[in-house]
C-alpha positions, 0 to 999 in steps of 0.5 A: 605564949604571947611572943609565940603568937606575935612571932607567928603573926609576923611570919604569916604577914611575911608569907602573905606578901608573896605566896597568894600572889605568886603561887596562886597565880601559877595555879590559876593562870598556869598556861600564862605562867608557862608562856611567860617562862617560854620567853626565857626557855625555848622548850615548853616541857622545860618551861613547864617543869620550871614553873612547877619547881618554882611553885613547889619552892614557894609553897615549901619555903612559905611553910618553912617560914611559918613553922620557923624551921628554916626562917633564917636560911630562907631570909638569907636566900631571898636576899641573894 
């Protein structure tokens, strides 16, 4: 039981490094995020879609790390 709690705590700390800052920023400053994406993507609609996709990936992958469903594959993909 202790090893499960330690593992979850480590996974939680890893998620807390990224999720609150990146995903929350997309929610609170959505217009600014789209504006920043428009520097690389000319179309406002496509930039908005890309921000929404990025937010979904951040939330789903964070949940995958916390639950241990895909922690190895997430760690490998984050390194690329």
